[in-house]
C-alpha positions as CSV (number, residue, x, y, z in Angstrom):
1,M,-11.9,-7.2,0.0
2,E,-11.8,-3.4,0.2
3,C,-8.8,-1.7,1.8
4,F,-6.9,1.6,1.6
5,K,-3.6,2.4,-0.1
6,V,-1.4,5.4,0.8
7,L,0.7,6.6,-2.1
8,R,3.0,9.6,-3.1
9,Q,1.4,12.5,-4.9
10,N,2.5,11.0,-8.3
11,L,0.8,7.7,-7.5
12,K,4.1,5.9,-6.8
13,S,4.5,3.7,-3.7
14,V,6.1,5.3,-0.7
15,G,9.0,2.9,-0.7
16,L,9.4,2.2,3.0
17,L,11.4,-0.9,4.1
18,Q,13.6,-0.4,1.0
19,A,10.8,-1.5,-1.3
20,A,11.0,-0.8,-5.0
21,F,8.9,2.1,-6.2
22,L,5.8,0.9,-8.1
23,Q,3.6,3.2,-10.3
24,Y,-0.1,2.8,-9.7
25,K,-3.0,3.7,-11.9
26,L,-6.7,3.8,-11.2
27,D,-8.7,0.6,-12.1
28,K,-5.5,-1.4,-13.1
29,W,-4.1,-4.3,-11.1
30,V,-0.6,-3.8,-9.8
31,K,1.6,-6.8,-8.8
32,P,4.9,-6.8,-6.9
33,M,8.2,-7.1,-8.9
34,E,9.8,-9.5,-6.4
35,P,8.7,-13.1,-5.6
36,L,6.0,-13.2,-3.0
37,S,7.0,-13.8,0.7
38,S,4.9,-14.3,3.8
39,H,7.6,-12.7,5.9
40,P,6.4,-9.4,7.4
41,R,9.5,-7.4,6.5
42,K,11.2,-9.2,3.7
43,G,10.3,-10.3,0.2
44,G,7.6,-9.4,-2.3
45,G,4.0,-8.3,-1.6
46,L,2.1,-5.0,-1.6
47,W,1.0,-3.4,1.6
48,V,-2.4,-1.9,2.3
49,V,-4.4,-0.9,5.4
50,P,-7.8,-2.3,6.4
51,K,-9.4,0.9,7.7
52,K,-9.5,4.6,6.6
53,S,-8.3,5.6,10.1
54,N,-5.1,3.5,9.5
55,A,-4.5,5.3,6.2
56,V,-5.0,8.7,7.7
57,A,-2.5,7.8,10.5
58,M,0.0,6.6,7.9
59,K,-0.4,9.8,5.9
60,K,0.3,11.8,9.0
61,Y,3.3,9.6,9.8
62,L,4.8,10.0,6.3
63,A,4.4,13.8,6.5
64,R,6.0,14.0,10.0
65,K,8.8,11.5,9.8
66,H,9.7,11.5,6.1
67,N,8.4,14.9,4.9
68,L,6.3,13.1,2.2
69,T,3.0,14.4,0.9
70,S,0.7,11.5,0.2
71,R,-2.8,10.6,-1.1
72,I,-5.2,7.9,0.1
73,F,-7.1,5.6,-2.2
74,R,-9.8,3.0,-1.7
75,C,-8.6,-0.3,-3.3
76,R,-9.4,-3.9,-4.0
77,I,-6.8,-6.6,-3.1
78,G,-6.0,-10.1,-4.2
79,K,-4.9,-12.9,-1.9
80,I,-3.8,-12.0,1.6
81,I,-0.2,-13.1,2.3
82,Y,0.3,-11.6,5.7
83,R,-2.0,-9.7,8.1
84,S,-1.4,-7.8,11.3
85,S,-3.9,-5.6,13.2
86,C,-3.2,-2.5,11.1
87,R,-1.6,-3.7,7.8
88,I,-2.2,-6.4,5.1
89,K,0.3,-7.8,2.7
90,T,-1.3,-8.9,-0.6
91,D,-0.3,-10.3,-4.0
92,K,-2.1,-7.5,-6.0
93,V,-3.8,-4.1,-5.6
94,M,-6.3,-2.2,-7.7
95,L,-7.0,1.5,-6.9
96,T,-10.7,2.3,-7.2
97,E,-11.1,5.9,-6.0
98,E,-9.3,8.6,-4.0
99,V,-10.7,9.4,-0.6
């Protein structure tokens, strides 16, 4: 499944919800450091968004609320652990290209 990932300028995760910072690289699978959890706010898993419009909204939110400059990447994901209307929690993410 193709989704979108919003990352800091240096390709590290944004670290919301007290998540550990992960370093991403193009064309490499990244997995969470914590054990997986289907809970929407606790435990391991990596968050992506299903649409480019969700990613653009997140990028604007990060700039406005957290003063973070971010980048948007198209990505492939593994197994879906949790899904809401605007976010997906998965067991692995691979960045494929910047959008």
